C-alpha positions as CSV (number, residue, x, y, z in Angstrom):
1,M,14.9,-9.6,-3.3
2,N,13.6,-6.1,-3.2
3,K,11.1,-4.7,-0.7
4,L,8.2,-4.4,-3.2
5,K,8.5,-8.1,-4.0
6,N,8.6,-9.0,-0.3
7,Y,5.7,-6.7,0.5
8,L,3.4,-7.6,-2.4
9,G,4.4,-11.3,-2.3
10,T,3.5,-11.5,1.4
11,I,0.2,-9.9,0.8
12,V,-0.6,-12.2,-2.1
13,A,0.4,-15.2,0.0
14,L,-1.9,-14.1,2.8
15,I,-4.7,-13.7,0.3
16,A,-4.1,-17.2,-0.9
17,I,-4.0,-18.7,2.6
18,L,-7.2,-16.9,3.5
19,T,-8.8,-18.1,0.3
20,I,-7.8,-21.7,1.1
21,V,-9.2,-21.5,4.7
22,S,-12.4,-19.7,3.8
23,G,-12.9,-22.1,0.9
24,A,-12.5,-25.1,3.3
25,V,-15.0,-23.6,5.7
26,Q,-17.5,-23.0,2.8
27,M,-16.9,-26.5,1.5
28,L,-17.4,-28.2,4.9
29,W,-20.1,-26.0,6.3
30,P,-21.9,-24.2,3.4
31,W,-25.0,-23.6,5.5
32,L,-22.9,-21.5,7.9
33,V,-21.6,-19.2,5.2
34,L,-25.0,-19.0,3.4
35,K,-26.7,-18.1,6.7
36,M,-24.1,-15.3,7.3
37,I,-24.6,-13.7,3.8
38,G,-28.4,-14.2,3.7
39,G,-28.5,-17.0,1.1
40,S,-31.0,-19.8,0.7
41,L,-30.4,-22.8,3.0
42,D,-32.0,-25.4,0.7
43,A,-30.1,-28.6,-0.2
44,G,-29.2,-27.4,-3.7
45,S,-27.8,-24.1,-2.5
46,Q,-25.7,-25.8,0.1
47,H,-24.4,-28.4,-2.3
48,S,-23.5,-25.7,-4.9
49,F,-22.0,-23.4,-2.3
50,G,-19.9,-26.4,-1.0
51,I,-18.6,-27.0,-4.6
52,I,-17.7,-23.3,-4.9
53,G,-15.7,-23.6,-1.6
54,M,-13.7,-26.5,-3.1
55,F,-12.8,-24.3,-6.1
56,M,-11.9,-21.5,-3.8
57,M,-9.4,-23.9,-2.1
58,L,-8.0,-24.9,-5.5
59,F,-7.5,-21.3,-6.6
60,G,-5.9,-20.4,-3.3
61,A,-3.5,-23.3,-3.7
62,L,-2.9,-22.2,-7.3
63,T,-2.0,-18.8,-6.1
64,L,0.5,-20.2,-3.6
65,H,2.0,-22.5,-6.2
66,G,2.2,-19.6,-8.6
67,L,4.1,-17.6,-6.0
68,M,6.5,-20.4,-5.2
69,T,7.3,-21.2,-8.8
70,E,7.0,-17.7,-10.1
71,S,4.3,-18.8,-12.6
72,S,2.8,-15.8,-14.2
73,P,-0.1,-17.7,-15.9
74,A,-1.1,-19.2,-12.5
75,L,-1.1,-15.8,-10.9
76,L,-3.0,-14.2,-13.8
77,W,-5.8,-16.8,-13.7
78,A,-6.0,-16.7,-9.9
79,S,-6.3,-12.9,-10.2
80,I,-9.1,-13.2,-12.7
81,Q,-10.9,-15.7,-10.5
82,K,-11.0,-13.0,-7.8
83,L,-12.6,-10.5,-10.2
84,G,-15.1,-13.2,-11.2
85,A,-15.9,-13.9,-7.6
86,F,-16.6,-10.2,-7.0
87,L,-18.8,-9.9,-10.0
88,A,-20.8,-13.1,-9.2
89,V,-21.4,-12.0,-5.6
90,A,-22.3,-8.5,-6.6
91,L,-24.8,-9.9,-9.1
92,G,-26.2,-12.1,-6.4
93,V,-26.7,-9.1,-4.1
94,H,-28.3,-7.1,-7.0
95,N,-30.7,-10.0,-7.7
96,H,-31.5,-10.4,-3.9
97,V,-29.9,-13.8,-3.7
98,F,-27.6,-12.6,-1.0
99,S,-27.9,-9.8,1.6
100,S,-25.9,-6.6,1.2
101,L,-23.5,-8.0,3.9
102,A,-22.2,-10.3,1.1
103,M,-20.7,-7.1,-0.5
104,A,-18.1,-7.1,2.3
105,V,-16.8,-10.5,0.9
106,A,-17.1,-9.2,-2.6
107,S,-15.1,-6.1,-1.8
108,F,-12.3,-8.2,-0.3
109,D,-12.3,-10.2,-3.6
110,L,-12.1,-7.0,-5.6
111,L,-9.3,-5.7,-3.5
112,S,-7.5,-9.0,-3.8
113,F,-7.9,-8.9,-7.6
114,F,-6.2,-5.5,-7.7
115,L,-3.3,-6.5,-5.5
116,M,-2.8,-9.7,-7.2
117,I,-2.9,-8.2,-10.7
118,V,-0.4,-5.5,-9.7
119,F,1.9,-8.3,-8.4
120,W,1.4,-10.3,-11.6
121,R,2.0,-7.2,-13.8
122,K,5.2,-6.4,-12.0
123,M,6.3,-10.0,-12.3
124,V,5.8,-10.2,-16.1
125,T,7.4,-6.8,-16.7
126,G,10.4,-7.5,-14.6
127,G,9.4,-5.0,-11.9
128,L,10.0,-7.7,-9.2
129,A,13.5,-8.7,-10.2
130,S,15.7,-9.5,-7.3
């Protein structure tokens, strides 16, 4: 296994684990995350945000599964999810649904997208061959 695969694969695995953990926190305590990013704390917002947390957990798990099985479709879709998360949060900040602090979260998702898509691209083009 070459150094690039080890390095990028480790980073993608850490992103996946962080996504699972942060998704679990968001699912279990949506009010906490909403309060941190300046979102509405009404019941509907909390319910929806909790559901989003569940999907974060699922996509984090999909990323880990994609790494373990070297599934390029799983990694592609998990990467696209990160881009979608960035765009959704950025739109929320633009529309004053969230405070500008939420852009820190969105920026991490955008960085994650780029790292994951680079890993995916190297996987499908053979750039990660052992």
